[in-house]
C-alpha positions as YAML, in Angstrom:
chain: A
units: angstrom
residues:
- id: 1
  name: MET
  ca: [108.34, 101.17, 130.17]
- id: 2
  name: LEU
  ca: [110.63, 100.14, 127.52]
- id: 3
  name: ALA
  ca: [114.53, 101.00, 128.09]
- id: 4
  name: PRO
  ca: [115.57, 103.40, 125.46]
- id: 5
  name: GLU
  ca: [119.16, 102.19, 125.72]
- id: 6
  name: ASN
  ca: [117.78, 98.75, 124.51]
- id: 7
  name: ARG
  ca: [117.67, 99.22, 120.87]
- id: 8
  name: MET
  ca: [118.30, 97.24, 117.57]
- id: 9
  name: LEU
  ca: [117.79, 97.94, 113.93]
- id: 10
  name: LEU
  ca: [115.71, 95.64, 111.82]
- id: 11
  name: SER
  ca: [118.95, 94.51, 110.13]
- id: 12
  name: ASP
  ca: [120.45, 93.41, 113.43]
- id: 13
  name: SER
  ca: [117.22, 91.34, 114.29]
- id: 14
  name: LEU
  ca: [117.43, 89.65, 110.69]
- id: 15
  name: ARG
  ca: [121.10, 88.70, 111.03]
- id: 16
  name: PRO
  ca: [121.76, 85.06, 111.23]
- id: 17
  name: PRO
  ca: [122.80, 83.49, 114.38]
- id: 18
  name: GLU
  ca: [126.62, 82.85, 114.71]
- id: 19
  name: GLY
  ca: [127.41, 79.83, 112.26]
- id: 20
  name: CYS
  ca: [124.06, 79.97, 110.15]
- id: 21
  name: VAL
  ca: [123.15, 81.25, 106.95]
- id: 22
  name: LEU
  ca: [119.63, 82.57, 105.88]
- id: 23
  name: ASP
  ca: [117.55, 79.72, 104.14]
- id: 24
  name: ARG
  ca: [114.18, 81.36, 104.07]
- id: 25
  name: ALA
  ca: [112.41, 84.58, 104.94]
- id: 26
  name: LEU
  ca: [108.89, 85.63, 105.17]
- id: 27
  name: ALA
  ca: [107.25, 88.98, 106.39]
- id: 28
  name: THR
  ca: [103.76, 90.39, 106.80]
- id: 29
  name: THR
  ca: [103.02, 94.01, 106.88]
- id: 30
  name: PHE
  ca: [99.85, 96.28, 106.17]
- id: 31
  name: THR
  ca: [102.04, 99.20, 104.40]
- id: 32
  name: LEU
  ca: [104.99, 98.67, 102.31]
- id: 33
  name: ASP
  ca: [107.76, 101.13, 101.23]
- id: 34
  name: LEU
  ca: [109.85, 99.87, 98.63]
- id: 35
  name: ALA
  ca: [112.88, 101.35, 99.57]
- id: 36
  name: SER
  ca: [112.74, 99.74, 102.71]
- id: 37
  name: ALA
  ca: [111.91, 96.42, 101.39]
- id: 38
  name: LEU
  ca: [114.98, 96.72, 99.34]
- id: 39
  name: ALA
  ca: [116.89, 97.29, 102.52]
- id: 40
  name: VAL
  ca: [116.18, 93.48, 103.55]
- id: 41
  name: PRO
  ca: [117.98, 91.56, 100.53]
- id: 42
  name: LEU
  ca: [120.90, 94.05, 100.89]
- id: 43
  name: ALA
  ca: [121.26, 93.51, 104.38]
- id: 44
  name: PHE
  ca: [121.30, 89.72, 103.94]
- id: 45
  name: ALA
  ca: [123.57, 89.96, 100.65]
- id: 46
  name: ALA
  ca: [125.96, 92.08, 102.83]
- id: 47
  name: ARG
  ca: [126.76, 89.24, 104.46]
- id: 48
  name: GLU
  ca: [127.90, 87.25, 101.26]
- id: 49
  name: VAL
  ca: [129.73, 89.94, 99.46]
- id: 50
  name: GLU
  ca: [133.43, 91.16, 100.56]
- id: 51
  name: VAL
  ca: [134.05, 94.73, 101.25]
- id: 52
  name: GLY
  ca: [135.10, 96.22, 97.88]
- id: 53
  name: VAL
  ca: [133.61, 93.60, 95.69]
- id: 54
  name: ASP
  ca: [132.84, 94.52, 92.18]
- id: 55
  name: PRO
  ca: [128.90, 95.74, 91.69]
- id: 56
  name: ILE
  ca: [128.32, 92.47, 89.63]
- id: 57
  name: SER
  ca: [129.15, 90.51, 92.63]
- id: 58
  name: THR
  ca: [126.68, 92.70, 94.86]
- id: 59
  name: ILE
  ca: [123.71, 92.31, 92.31]
- id: 60
  name: GLU
  ca: [124.24, 88.59, 92.19]
- id: 61
  name: ALA
  ca: [124.11, 88.10, 96.13]
- id: 62
  name: VAL
  ca: [121.07, 90.36, 96.17]
- id: 63
  name: ARG
  ca: [119.42, 88.22, 93.26]
- id: 64
  name: LYS
  ca: [120.28, 85.17, 95.14]
- id: 65
  name: VAL
  ca: [119.09, 86.32, 98.40]
- id: 66
  name: SER
  ca: [115.86, 87.90, 97.04]
- id: 67
  name: GLY
  ca: [115.01, 84.48, 95.79]
- id: 68
  name: LYS
  ca: [114.71, 83.36, 99.56]
- id: 69
  name: VAL
  ca: [112.51, 86.41, 100.72]
- id: 70
  name: ASP
  ca: [108.65, 86.64, 100.59]
- id: 71
  name: ILE
  ca: [106.91, 89.88, 101.75]
- id: 72
  name: PHE
  ca: [102.95, 89.97, 102.10]
- id: 73
  name: CYS
  ca: [101.42, 93.04, 102.11]
- id: 74
  name: GLN
  ca: [97.84, 94.86, 101.90]
- id: 75
  name: ALA
  ca: [97.02, 95.47, 98.15]
- id: 76
  name: GLY
  ca: [97.09, 99.10, 97.09]
- id: 77
  name: GLN
  ca: [99.58, 99.91, 100.22]
- id: 78
  name: VAL
  ca: [102.96, 100.00, 98.30]
- id: 79
  name: SER
  ca: [104.77, 103.01, 98.12]
- id: 80
  name: VAL
  ca: [107.11, 103.65, 95.42]
- id: 81
  name: PRO
  ca: [110.36, 105.88, 95.93]
- id: 82
  name: THR
  ca: [110.70, 109.01, 93.68]
- id: 83
  name: LYS
  ca: [114.22, 107.87, 93.13]
- id: 84
  name: HIS
  ca: [114.67, 104.31, 91.26]
- id: 85
  name: SER
  ca: [117.25, 101.96, 91.85]
- id: 86
  name: ALA
  ca: [118.11, 99.30, 89.19]
- id: 87
  name: LEU
  ca: [117.83, 96.78, 92.03]
- id: 88
  name: MET
  ca: [114.25, 97.51, 92.44]
- id: 89
  name: GLY
  ca: [113.43, 94.84, 89.83]
- id: 90
  name: PHE
  ca: [114.76, 92.30, 92.24]
- id: 91
  name: LEU
  ca: [111.68, 93.03, 94.50]
- id: 92
  name: GLU
  ca: [108.86, 92.26, 92.21]
- id: 93
  name: PRO
  ca: [109.10, 88.25, 92.75]
- id: 94
  name: MET
  ca: [109.31, 88.78, 96.45]
- id: 95
  name: ILE
  ca: [106.41, 91.29, 97.13]
- id: 96
  name: HIS
  ca: [103.02, 89.57, 97.29]
- id: 97
  name: PRO
  ca: [99.98, 92.05, 97.49]
- id: 98
  name: VAL
  ca: [97.27, 90.29, 99.47]
- id: 99
  name: GLU
  ca: [93.50, 91.00, 99.40]
- id: 100
  name: ARG
  ca: [91.50, 91.97, 102.38]
- id: 101
  name: PRO
  ca: [90.71, 89.11, 104.78]
- id: 102
  name: ARG
  ca: [86.74, 90.04, 104.33]
- id: 103
  name: PRO
  ca: [84.85, 93.01, 103.76]
- id: 104
  name: GLY
  ca: [85.54, 95.70, 105.97]
- id: 105
  name: ARG
  ca: [88.82, 94.31, 107.24]
- id: 106
  name: LEU
  ca: [92.42, 94.91, 106.31]
- id: 107
  name: PHE
  ca: [95.64, 92.73, 106.30]
- id: 108
  name: HIS
  ca: [97.49, 93.92, 109.20]
- id: 109
  name: PRO
  ca: [99.83, 91.47, 110.73]
- id: 110
  name: LYS
  ca: [103.47, 92.58, 111.22]
- id: 111
  name: LEU
  ca: [105.81, 89.82, 111.66]
- id: 112
  name: TRP
  ca: [108.88, 88.03, 110.41]
- id: 113
  name: LEU
  ca: [109.73, 84.37, 110.32]
- id: 114
  name: LEU
  ca: [113.32, 83.46, 109.30]
- id: 115
  name: ARG
  ca: [114.75, 79.95, 109.17]
- id: 116
  name: TYR
  ca: [118.48, 79.77, 109.08]
- id: 117
  name: ARG
  ca: [120.72, 76.84, 108.77]
- id: 118
  name: ARG
  ca: [124.05, 75.68, 110.22]
- id: 119
  name: ALA
  ca: [126.76, 73.90, 108.31]
- id: 120
  name: ASP
  ca: [125.66, 70.63, 109.74]
- id: 121
  name: ASP
  ca: [122.07, 71.15, 108.41]
- id: 122
  name: ALA
  ca: [120.51, 71.84, 111.69]
- id: 123
  name: VAL
  ca: [117.70, 74.32, 111.56]
- id: 124
  name: VAL
  ca: [117.10, 77.53, 113.66]
- id: 125
  name: LEU
  ca: [113.96, 79.35, 113.37]
- id: 126
  name: ARG
  ca: [113.32, 83.03, 114.59]
- id: 127
  name: LEU
  ca: [110.10, 84.92, 114.80]
- id: 128
  name: LEU
  ca: [109.88, 88.75, 115.06]
- id: 129
  name: VAL
  ca: [106.41, 90.18, 116.11]
- id: 130
  name: MET
  ca: [106.65, 94.19, 115.17]
- id: 131
  name: SER
  ca: [104.79, 97.22, 116.02]
- id: 132
  name: ARG
  ca: [105.50, 98.92, 112.77]
- id: 133
  name: ASN
  ca: [105.11, 98.50, 109.05]
- id: 134
  name: LEU
  ca: [107.91, 97.78, 106.81]
- id: 135
  name: THR
  ca: [108.61, 101.56, 105.91]
- id: 136
  name: ALA
  ca: [110.84, 104.35, 106.17]
- id: 137
  name: ASP
  ca: [109.04, 105.72, 109.30]
- id: 138
  name: GLN
  ca: [111.48, 107.03, 111.66]
- id: 139
  name: SER
  ca: [109.27, 106.44, 114.79]
- id: 140
  name: TRP
  ca: [110.68, 103.33, 117.16]
- id: 141
  name: ASP
  ca: [109.26, 99.90, 116.86]
- id: 142
  name: ALA
  ca: [108.69, 97.62, 119.57]
- id: 143
  name: CYS
  ca: [109.75, 93.97, 118.55]
- id: 144
  name: VAL
  ca: [109.13, 90.56, 120.46]
- id: 145
  name: GLN
  ca: [111.86, 88.03, 119.13]
- id: 146
  name: LEU
  ca: [111.65, 84.33, 119.81]
- id: 147
  name: GLU
  ca: [114.17, 81.76, 118.55]
- id: 148
  name: GLY
  ca: [114.48, 78.34, 118.62]
- id: 149
  name: VAL
  ca: [115.14, 74.86, 116.94]
- id: 150
  name: ILE
  ca: [112.58, 72.28, 115.64]
- id: 151
  name: GLY
  ca: [111.68, 69.82, 118.07]
- id: 152
  name: SER
  ca: [110.58, 66.24, 117.97]
- id: 153
  name: ARG
  ca: [106.95, 66.74, 118.49]
- id: 154
  name: ILE
  ca: [104.14, 69.01, 117.04]
- id: 155
  name: ASP
  ca: [103.53, 71.94, 119.69]
- id: 156
  name: PRO
  ca: [99.72, 73.06, 119.42]
- id: 157
  name: ALA
  ca: [100.83, 76.64, 120.73]
- id: 158
  name: ASN
  ca: [102.13, 77.13, 117.47]
- id: 159
  name: ASN
  ca: [99.14, 76.42, 115.55]
- id: 160
  name: PRO
  ca: [98.07, 79.94, 115.16]
- id: 161
  name: ILE
  ca: [101.30, 81.28, 113.42]
- id: 162
  name: ALA
  ca: [101.20, 78.19, 111.31]
- id: 163
  name: THR
  ca: [97.66, 78.87, 110.26]
- id: 164
  name: LEU
  ca: [98.29, 82.10, 109.48]
- id: 165
  name: ILE
  ca: [101.50, 81.48, 107.30]
- id: 166
  name: GLU
  ca: [99.56, 78.70, 105.68]
- id: 167
  name: SER
  ca: [96.84, 80.96, 104.51]
- id: 168
  name: LEU
  ca: [99.11, 83.56, 102.87]
- id: 169
  name: PRO
  ca: [99.51, 82.00, 99.28]
- id: 170
  name: GLY
  ca: [95.53, 82.12, 98.90]
- id: 171
  name: ARG
  ca: [95.33, 85.44, 100.03]
- id: 172
  name: CYS
  ca: [97.20, 86.93, 97.39]
- id: 173
  name: VAL
  ca: [96.36, 88.82, 94.35]
- id: 174
  name: ALA
  ca: [98.46, 86.88, 91.86]
- id: 175
  name: ASP
  ca: [99.48, 83.25, 92.19]
- id: 176
  name: LEU
  ca: [103.01, 82.78, 93.77]
- id: 177
  name: GLN
  ca: [105.56, 81.19, 91.74]
- id: 178
  name: GLN
  ca: [105.83, 77.44, 92.48]
- id: 179
  name: HIS
  ca: [109.16, 77.37, 94.28]
- id: 180
  name: ARG
  ca: [108.07, 80.31, 96.55]
- id: 181
  name: ALA
  ca: [104.80, 78.56, 97.55]
- id: 182
  name: ASP
  ca: [106.93, 75.39, 98.51]
- id: 183
  name: GLY
  ca: [109.14, 77.44, 100.71]
- id: 184
  name: ILE
  ca: [106.22, 78.86, 102.69]
- id: 185
  name: GLU
  ca: [104.83, 75.20, 102.72]
- id: 186
  name: SER
  ca: [107.96, 74.05, 104.21]
- id: 187
  name: LEU
  ca: [108.12, 76.90, 106.74]
- id: 188
  name: VAL
  ca: [104.59, 75.99, 107.81]
- id: 189
  name: ARG
  ca: [105.87, 72.40, 108.54]
- id: 190
  name: ASP
  ca: [108.72, 73.47, 110.57]
- id: 191
  name: VAL
  ca: [106.65, 75.88, 112.71]
...
């Protein structure tokens, strides 16, 4: 049984380890709510913006962070909020609808792969495997969080996650921008 007092928000799980900054983030989900997706770059940008700073600085921090985040979801499963925000424009380059893996199947993995860098350029990887999609649903989400550093040898146990991540650009309905494809390729190498 899950202990109800052991709870975390997604934003807490995405928070960089002490002394680290976000270098790259990748997520997969079946359904995607754009308002929930907007919370991701806002959460990362909040760490870069001081309290009480002007709105232009906040927008610039969100723009900068959104260039490091890629979210893959099932094509046709994106919900648009009724209330529009000017910040929604930053989501377009980071949202990547993907085709069905094959007829009769759906794209359904729910995970986050995050790469953080320390000041000494050391890398920390974090994998979150979730039970919920990236939506505003209020139900609880079970999450497994694994964290580690890049080792000196290839670990075959990581092949399934590396294979999934490597396949994502080829599943997209539209081509990825080259810097995004390169960022995903570098995550595959690190995994």
